[in-house]
C-alpha positions in Angstrom: 0.1 0.1 0.0 1.4 3.4 -1.1 2.0 6.3 1.3 -0.8 8.3 -0.3 -3.3 5.3 -0.2 -2.7 4.9 3.6 -3.3 8.6 4.3 -6.4 8.4 1.9 -7.7 5.6 3.9 -7.0 7.3 7.1 -8.8 10.5 5.8 -11.9 8.4 4.9 -11.9 6.8 8.3 -11.8 10.0 10.2 -14.3 11.6 8.1 -16.7 8.8 8.4 -16.3 9.0 12.2 -17.1 12.9 12.1 -20.1 12.2 10.0 -21.4 9.3 12.4 -20.7 11.9 15.5 -22.4 14.8 13.6 -25.5 12.7 13.0 -25.7 11.6 16.6 -25.6 15.3 17.6 -28.2 16.1 15.1 -30.5 13.4 16.5 -30.1 14.4 20.0 -30.8 18.1 19.2 -34.0 16.8 17.3 -35.0 14.9 20.2 -34.4 18.0 22.4 -36.6 20.2 20.3 -39.3 17.7 20.2 -39.4 17.2 24.1 -42.0 19.3 25.7 -42.2 20.0 29.6 -44.6 17.7 31.3 -46.0 17.7 34.7 -43.0 15.3 35.7 -40.7 18.6 35.6 -37.7 16.9 37.3 -37.6 14.1 34.9 -37.9 16.6 32.0 -35.0 18.6 33.3 -32.9 15.7 34.0 -33.4 14.4 30.6 -32.5 17.4 29.1 -29.3 17.9 31.2 -28.2 14.4 30.2 -28.9 15.2 26.6 -26.9 18.5 26.8 -24.0 16.7 28.4 -24.1 13.9 25.6 -24.0 16.6 23.1 -21.1 18.3 24.5 -19.2 15.0 24.8 -20.0 14.2 21.1 -18.7 17.8 20.1 -15.5 17.2 22.0 -15.1 14.0 20.1 -15.9 15.8 16.8 -13.3 18.3 17.4 -10.7 15.6 18.4 -11.5 14.0 15.1 -10.8 17.1 13.2 -7.6 17.5 15.0 -6.4 14.1 13.7 -7.7 15.0 10.2 -5.5 18.1 10.1 -2.6 16.0 11.5 -2.9 13.5 8.9 -3.0 16.0 6.1 0.3 17.4 7.5 1.8 14.1 7.8 0.7 13.2 4.3 2.8 15.9 2.9 5.8 15.4 4.9 8.8 14.2 2.7 10.0 10.8 3.7 13.0 10.7 6.0 15.7 7.9 6.8 14.9 8.5 10.5 11.5 7.8 12.1 9.7 10.9 12.9 5.9 11.8 13.5 4.1 10.9 10.3 6.5 7.9 9.4 5.1 4.6 8.3 7.4 2.0 9.9 7.9 -1.6 8.8 9.0 -3.5 11.7 9.9 -7.3 12.3 6.6 -7.4 14.2 4.4 -5.5 11.9 3.6 -2.0 10.2 2.9 1.2 12.2 2.1 4.7 11.4 3.6 7.0 14.0 1.7 10.0 15.2 -1.9 9.3 15.0 -3.4 7.6 17.8 -6.1 5.9 15.9 -5.5 2.2 16.5 -6.2 -0.5 13.8 -8.1 0.8 10.8 -9.8 -2.2 8.9 -9.0 -0.6 5.5 -5.2 -0.3 6.2 -4.4 -4.1 6.0 -2.9 -4.5 9.5 -1.2 -1.1 9.8 -1.5 0.1 13.3 -1.8 3.9 13.9 -0.2 4.8 17.2 0.5 8.3 19.0 3.7 10.0 19.4 3.4 9.3 23.2 3.0 5.6 22.8 5.8 3.7 24.6 6.6 1.9 21.2 6.7 5.4 19.3 8.9 6.8 22.0 11.4 4.1 21.5 11.2 4.4 17.7 11.6 8.1 17.2 14.8 9.0 15.6 15.9 5.4 14.9 16.8 4.4 11.3 16.4 1.2 9.2 18.6 -1.7 10.3 18.6 -0.6 14.0 16.8 -2.8 16.5 15.0 -2.0 19.8 13.9 -4.2 22.7 10.1 -3.8 23.5 8.4 -6.0 26.0 11.2 -8.5 26.1 11.3 -8.8 22.4 14.1 -7.6 20.1 12.3 -5.7 17.1 14.4 -4.6 14.0 13.3 -1.7 11.9 13.1 -3.0 8.2 11.7 0.1 6.4 10.7 3.6 6.9 8.6 5.7 4.6 
């Protein structure tokens, strides 16, 4: 899978998540607009407050996804380096990783794991080069490719 195909898949994945979150927010707002105050006032107010909290939480998640989207766009434009940096796609003896985006395993990426800069494995890999090895969780891991 090419670097641009990987970042296109990541972008699509993030945009899909944003769309789902925004749909959830829209549904909650519609429910709030349709609610009318009943004689059970306390239940009504509690329900509205819970909905407002959920909307706030979902909005925060949308903002976080937008941050990852911007970061992915920045990383996709980086020139490849011989050293591992944020945005590098690294092939190790144990698998493939994209460093800098804490998105986990994305199904369309054929086994590439997206891990954040602060992940312990990322911390050990940053500034390393092809051919170097690290010991992670009692396992010697060799860096085979950086793109």
